[in-house]
C-alpha positions in Angstrom: 20.8 -24.6 14.5 22.9 -24.0 17.6 22.3 -22.1 20.7 25.0 -19.4 19.8 23.6 -18.9 16.3 20.0 -18.4 17.9 21.2 -16.0 20.1 22.7 -14.3 17.7 20.1 -14.0 15.7 17.8 -12.5 17.9 20.3 -10.1 18.8 20.0 -9.1 15.0 16.4 -8.2 15.3 16.4 -6.9 18.0 19.3 -4.3 16.5 16.8 -3.4 13.5 14.3 -3.2 15.8 15.3 -0.7 17.9 16.7 0.9 14.5 12.5 0.7 13.0 11.2 1.8 16.0 13.6 5.1 16.6 12.8 5.9 13.5 9.1 5.7 13.4 9.4 7.7 16.7 10.5 10.6 15.4 8.5 10.4 12.0 5.7 10.5 14.7 7.3 13.6 16.8 7.1 15.3 12.9 3.8 13.7 12.2 2.4 15.5 15.6 3.4 18.6 14.6 2.4 18.1 10.9 -1.4 16.5 11.5 -3.1 19.7 11.7 -1.8 21.0 8.3 -2.5 17.5 6.6 -6.0 18.0 8.4 -6.4 21.6 7.0 -5.4 20.2 3.8 -7.9 17.4 3.2 -10.5 19.4 4.2 -9.7 21.7 1.8 -9.7 19.5 -1.1 -12.9 19.2 -3.8 -13.5 15.7 -2.2 -14.4 17.4 1.2 -16.2 20.8 -0.5 -19.5 20.8 1.0 -18.8 18.2 4.0 -18.3 19.9 7.4 -16.7 17.2 9.9 -18.8 17.0 12.6 -17.9 14.9 16.1 -19.4 13.3 18.0 -18.1 12.7 21.2 -15.5 14.6 22.6 -12.6 12.3 21.8 -13.2 12.1 17.9 -11.1 15.1 17.5 -8.3 13.5 19.7 -8.5 10.5 17.4 -8.5 11.9 13.9 -5.4 13.6 15.1 -3.5 10.8 16.3 -4.6 8.3 13.7 -3.5 11.0 11.1 0.0 11.3 13.0 0.6 7.5 13.4 -0.3 6.8 9.6 2.3 9.9 8.5 4.7 8.5 11.1 3.9 4.5 9.0 4.2 5.8 5.7 8.0 6.8 6.4 9.1 4.0 7.6 7.8 1.8 5.2 11.1 1.9 3.7 13.3 1.9 6.9 11.4 -1.7 7.7 11.9 -2.5 4.0 15.7 -1.9 4.1 15.9 -3.8 7.9 14.3 -6.9 6.6 16.7 -6.8 3.4 19.7 -5.9 5.6 18.7 -9.2 7.6 18.5 -11.3 5.1 21.6 -10.0 3.2 24.0 -12.2 4.9 22.0 -15.1 2.6 22.0 -13.9 -0.3 24.7 -13.8 -2.9 26.2 -11.0 -3.7 24.7 -10.9 -7.2 21.0 -11.4 -5.5 21.5 -9.1 -3.0 22.7 -6.5 -5.6 19.5 -7.5 -7.7 16.8 -7.5 -4.5 17.9 -3.8 -3.2 15.9 -2.0 -5.8 13.0 -4.0 -4.7 13.2 -1.1 -1.6 12.7 2.0 -3.5 10.2 0.5 -5.9 8.0 -0.8 -3.5 7.9 2.4 -1.9 7.5 4.2 -4.9 4.8 1.8 -5.8 3.0 2.5 -2.7 3.0 6.3 -2.8 1.2 5.7 -6.3 -1.7 3.5 -5.1 -2.0 5.6 -2.2 -2.3 8.8 -4.5 -4.6 6.7 -6.4 -7.2 6.1 -4.4 -7.0 9.6 -2.9 -7.1 11.3 -6.0 -8.9 9.1 -8.4 -10.9 6.2 -6.5 -11.9 8.1 -3.3 -14.1 11.3 -5.1 -16.1 9.0 -7.0 -17.0 6.5 -4.1 -18.3 9.8 -2.1 -19.9 11.5 -5.0 -21.9 8.4 -5.3 -22.6 8.2 -1.9 -23.7 10.8 -1.8 -26.1 10.9 -4.6 -27.9 8.2 -3.0 -28.1 10.0 0.7 -29.8 12.5 -1.4 -31.7 10.1 -4.0 -33.3 8.1 -0.8 -34.4 11.8 1.2 -31.4 11.6 3.9 -30.2 14.2 5.8 -26.4 14.5 5.4 -25.0 15.0 8.9 -20.6 13.1 8.7 -19.1 13.0 11.5 -14.9 13.1 11.0 -14.6 9.9 12.6 -16.6 8.1 9.9 -15.4 10.4 7.3 -11.6 9.4 7.8 -12.6 6.0 8.2 -14.0 5.9 5.1 -10.9 7.4 3.2 -8.8 4.9 5.0 -10.6 1.8 3.8 -10.3 2.9 0.1 -6.5 4.7 -0.2 -4.9 1.7 1.9 -6.5 -1.3 -0.4 -5.7 0.6 -3.2 -2.2 1.3 -2.0 -1.2 -2.5 -1.2 -2.8 -3.7 -4.5 -0.1 -1.3 -6.5 2.2 -3.4 -4.7 1.6 -6.3 -6.7 4.6 -6.2 -9.2 7.3 -5.9 -6.1 5.3 -9.0 -4.9 5.3 -11.4 -8.5 9.1 -10.0 -9.2 10.3 -11.1 -5.7 8.5 -14.8 -5.9 10.1 -14.8 -9.5 13.1 -13.9 -7.9 12.4 -16.9 -5.5 12.0 -19.7 -7.7 8.3 -19.8 -6.7 6.8 -18.2 -9.7 7.5 -18.7 -13.6 6.0 -17.3 -16.6 3.9 -20.4 -17.1 2.4 -20.4 -13.8 1.2 -16.5 -14.2 -0.2 -17.6 -17.4 -1.9 -20.5 -16.5 -3.5 -18.7 -12.7 -4.5 -15.2 -15.4 -8.3 -16.1 -15.2 -8.1 -16.7 -12.0 -6.3 -13.4 -10.9 -9.0 -11.2 -13.4 -11.6 -12.6 -11.2 -9.9 -11.8 -7.9 -8.9 -8.4 -9.1 -12.4 -7.8 -10.4 -13.9 -8.9 -7.1 -11.5 -6.5 -5.3 -12.2 -3.9 -7.8 -16.2 -4.1 -6.8 -15.2 -4.0 -3.4 -13.7 -0.7 -3.3 -15.6 1.3 -6.1 -18.9 2.3 -6.4 -21.4 0.0 -8.5 -21.9 1.8 -11.4 -20.1 0.6 -14.1 -18.2 3.5 -15.3 -16.1 3.6 -11.8 -15.5 0.4 -11.3 -14.3 0.3 -14.7 -12.1 3.0 -13.4 -10.7 1.1 -10.4 -10.5 -2.8 -12.0 -9.0 -1.7 -15.4 -5.9 -0.3 -13.4 -6.2 -3.4 -11.6 -5.3 -5.6 -14.8 -3.1 -3.5 -16.2 -0.8 -3.6 -13.0 -1.0 -7.1 -13.2 -0.4 -7.8 -16.9 2.7 -5.3 -16.6 3.4 -7.5 -13.4 3.8 -10.8 -15.7 5.5 -8.4 -18.5 8.4 -7.5 -15.7 8.2 -11.4 -14.3 9.0 -13.2 -17.4 11.6 -10.8 -18.3 13.5 -11.4 -14.8 12.6 -15.3 -15.3 14.2 -15.1 -19.1 17.4 -12.9 -18.0 17.5 -15.5 -14.4 18.0 -18.5 -16.6 20.3 -16.7 -19.6 22.8 -15.8 -16.1 22.7 -20.1 -15.4 23.1 -20.3 -19.0 25.9 -18.6 -19.5 27.1 -19.9 -16.2 
């Protein structure tokens, strides 16, 4: 690659980073304004009932406030980041490839939101209930810090949000030709083992809670295999017709 090409690529990256940074800063400003309302809403939910958000240092409240605003900005910057990534690789795609990959952007964002909602509304309350029950069982006095509460929340919600990206990732790898239905079928048993381990890591150790997390992950994988297989067959049909 010539030096001039490198300069053009770097200029393109710089332009797109400026766009992403500007959108992130704008979303961060909105997040700073909305963070108190968001935190009060989370505090009012049934999963937080009876839990006092204690602070153990002067900076705890400020750090949670800033973390909430940052995560709000990151969430709404995700579609912009994906769109800019697509725009960067767009010149190397054919017109048909560009049209077929563009829907991945809203699909990835919707799946990310769905995973976060599932983690917050289903997995987090179960995990919190189990841990509180365990603490009471051993006779511990429950005194929870706001920093630990939100760290626990993020450690559950965001892995679920990322796990829900599986269909888009498998479809994209299939589009690139790196995955085929045969390869997916060959790796199914290993995928199930990995998903079972992931489910056990982010769910309480009781069987019901574990199944309520692991079964949706299995279903996501099977949906991903089905959609990926359909895409592969459509690609093969297109190549045959051409």
